[in-house]
N, C-alpha and C positions, 0 to 999 in steps of 0.2 A: 171299653168303658174305663175312664180315668177316675182314679180315686183321689180324694183330697188327703194330703198328708196330715198325720196326727199333729204335727207341729203347728199347723194353722189353727186347729181347734184349741190347742193349749195356749197359743198367743191370745186368741179371742177371750178364752176363759181368764187368763191373767189380767187382761185389760178390764174385763168386767169386775173381777175381784178387787183390783186396785181402785177402780172407780167407786165401788161400794164401800171399801175401807176408808177412802178419803172422804166420801160423803158422810160416813158414820162419825169420823173423827172431827170434821170441821163444822158440820151443821148442827144447829140447836133445836130445830123444829122436830117434834116427836114423830110426825108422819114421814118426814124425810129420813129419819133414823130407821124407821121400820122398812121403808123402801130400800134403803142401803143394805140392810140385813138380807132382804129378799134377793137383792142383786148378787150379794156374795154367795148365798145358797145356790142360786142358779148357775153361778160360775163353777161351783163344785160339781153340780149336776152335769154340766157340759164336760168337765174333765172326766167324770166317771163314765159317761157314755162314749167319750172319745177313746178311752182306754179299752172299753168293751169292744170297739171296732177291731182292735188288734187280735183279740181272742173271741171270735164270733160264736164259738160253741159254748163258752162260759158266760152265762147271763147274770153273774153276780153284780156287775156294775149297774145294769139296768134295774135289777131288783132293789139294790140299795138306793138308786135314784128315786124309785117310787116311794120308799120310806122317807127319804129326805123331803120329797114333795108333800107328803102327808104331814110331816112335822112342821114344814113351812106354812101349810094352810092353818094348822092349829095355832102356830105362833102368831100368824097374822090376825086371826080372829080374837085371840086373847089380848094381843097387843093393842088392837083397835078398841076393844072394850075398856082397857086401862086408860088409853088416851082419851076416850070420850068421858070417862068418869073424872079424869083429871081436868078436862076442859070445863065440865059442869061445876067443879069446885073452885077453880082458880081463874077461869075465863082466859086462859093462855095456853099455848101449845109449845112453849119453850121448855127444853129439858133442864135448863139452869134452875128453874123454880120447882123442880120435882121433889126436892128435899123438903118442901113446905107441906107435904101431905101429912107429916107427922103431927102437926098441930090441929 
């Protein structure tokens, strides 16, 4: 049985994280921003699980990954509720106009 080296997992995680970071920094659509955050969180989860493969008797990486998944689900639901409320008020999904909620 051949095992996949941890470097491959880390490269994929780095590509996912960089893609999410670029999407977060360059895009202005609020839904794209939320998806970019989720992509970065999944990259961190992949890294945690990959490092857990080095120490198979220690399950801290997998346990922490479950907590990150729970936080990501809560973040997605709250973020989507905020996006929907913003869309109802301003009829736009652009993050540039989010400071207009003060009025």
